C-alpha positions as CSV (number, residue, x, y, z in Angstrom):
1,M,41.7,54.1,110.1
2,D,40.0,53.2,113.6
3,I,37.5,55.7,113.0
4,S,36.5,56.6,116.1
5,Q,39.8,56.3,117.7
6,T,41.5,58.8,115.2
7,I,38.1,61.5,115.7
8,A,38.7,60.6,119.9
9,Q,42.8,62.0,118.8
10,L,41.8,65.3,116.8
11,K,39.3,66.5,119.4
12,K,42.3,67.0,121.1
13,E,44.3,68.9,119.1
14,P,44.6,72.8,120.0
15,G,41.9,74.9,118.2
16,F,39.4,71.9,117.7
17,A,36.7,73.3,119.9
18,E,37.3,76.3,118.7
19,H,36.8,75.8,115.5
20,V,35.0,72.5,115.2
21,G,31.2,72.3,114.4
22,M,31.6,69.5,112.0
23,I,32.7,66.1,111.2
24,L,32.2,63.8,108.1
25,V,33.8,61.0,107.6
26,H,33.3,57.8,104.6
27,N,34.1,55.2,105.1
28,G,34.8,53.2,101.0
29,V,34.3,49.4,100.4
30,V,34.9,47.1,98.0
31,R,31.1,46.6,96.7
32,A,30.1,42.8,95.0
33,W,29.2,44.2,92.0
34,S,30.5,46.1,89.4
35,R,29.2,49.9,89.0
36,K,30.6,49.1,85.2
37,D,27.4,46.3,84.5
38,G,26.4,44.7,87.8
39,A,29.7,41.9,87.2
40,T,29.6,40.2,90.6
41,V,33.5,41.4,91.8
42,T,34.8,39.1,94.2
43,A,38.6,41.5,94.4
44,V,39.5,44.7,93.5
45,E,43.3,45.9,92.9
46,V,43.8,49.5,94.6
47,R,47.3,51.8,92.9
48,P,47.3,55.1,95.1
49,D,49.2,57.7,94.5
50,Y,50.7,58.5,97.8
51,A,51.8,62.2,96.7
52,K,49.2,63.4,94.8
53,I,46.2,61.9,97.8
54,E,48.4,64.0,99.8
55,A,48.6,67.1,97.7
56,I,44.4,66.9,97.1
57,R,44.9,66.8,101.4
58,Q,46.6,69.8,101.9
59,E,44.6,72.0,99.6
60,I,41.5,70.8,100.9
61,E,42.7,71.1,104.3
62,S,44.2,75.1,103.4
63,R,40.2,76.3,101.9
64,P,38.4,78.5,104.8
65,G,36.9,77.0,107.4
66,I,38.8,73.5,107.4
67,F,40.2,72.5,110.4
68,R,41.3,69.5,109.7
69,V,41.2,66.9,106.5
70,L,42.9,62.9,106.8
71,V,43.4,60.5,104.4
72,E,43.8,56.5,104.4
73,A,43.9,55.1,101.5
74,R,44.6,51.0,101.0
75,E,46.9,49.3,98.3
76,G,46.3,46.2,97.1
77,I,44.5,43.2,96.4
78,L,40.8,44.2,98.8
79,Q,38.1,41.8,98.9
80,Q,34.5,42.2,99.6
81,G,34.1,44.3,101.9
82,D,37.3,45.4,102.9
83,D,38.4,48.9,103.4
84,V,39.8,50.9,100.7
85,L,39.5,54.4,101.3
86,F,38.7,56.8,104.7
87,L,38.4,60.8,105.0
88,I,37.7,63.2,107.5
89,V,37.3,66.5,106.8
90,A,36.5,68.5,110.7
91,G,35.7,71.8,110.0
92,D,33.1,75.4,111.1
93,L,29.7,74.6,109.0
94,R,28.2,72.2,107.1
95,E,28.3,74.7,104.4
96,N,32.4,74.6,104.4
97,V,32.4,70.8,105.4
98,K,30.1,69.7,103.0
99,P,31.4,70.3,100.0
100,A,34.9,70.0,101.4
101,L,34.4,66.2,101.7
102,A,32.8,65.9,98.5
103,E,34.8,67.6,96.4
104,L,37.7,65.6,98.3
105,L,36.6,61.9,97.6
106,D,35.9,63.0,93.9
107,R,39.4,64.3,93.3
108,I,41.2,61.5,94.8
109,K,38.6,58.9,93.3
110,A,39.4,60.5,89.6
111,E,43.1,62.1,89.9
112,A,44.5,59.5,92.9
113,V,43.9,56.0,92.5
114,T,43.7,53.2,90.3
115,K,42.2,50.0,90.2
116,R,41.1,47.2,88.4
117,E,37.9,45.1,89.5
118,I,38.5,41.1,89.5
119,L,35.0,39.4,88.3
120,A,33.7,36.0,89.5
121,E,34.0,34.5,85.5
122,L,38.1,35.6,85.3
123,E,39.0,33.1,88.4
124,S,37.8,30.4,87.3
């Protein structure tokens, strides 16, 4: 996803100016270390459940004050620094948009994506 291009297209949608006062973006990338124990991670194998992601996306987008929710999840073996997950939430006020993005991110990570870290010592 090209975030700048996607936001530019979003701004062209009918009703955007009347309904949007905030756009929040999440761009998750592959870290070089494991959250679990700090071990060196050389790559991550990611498997999104696209149907579940879409169901969550639709649920969040239906909330009051939310104009649009866009999600792109990458799949496969991704290297350090590679993009994994893009989220864009556009809506009226920060009181609606911030919690929508937080829940979208937390639920997708917990319910719709599995990942396996490939550690440096396991590659030898």
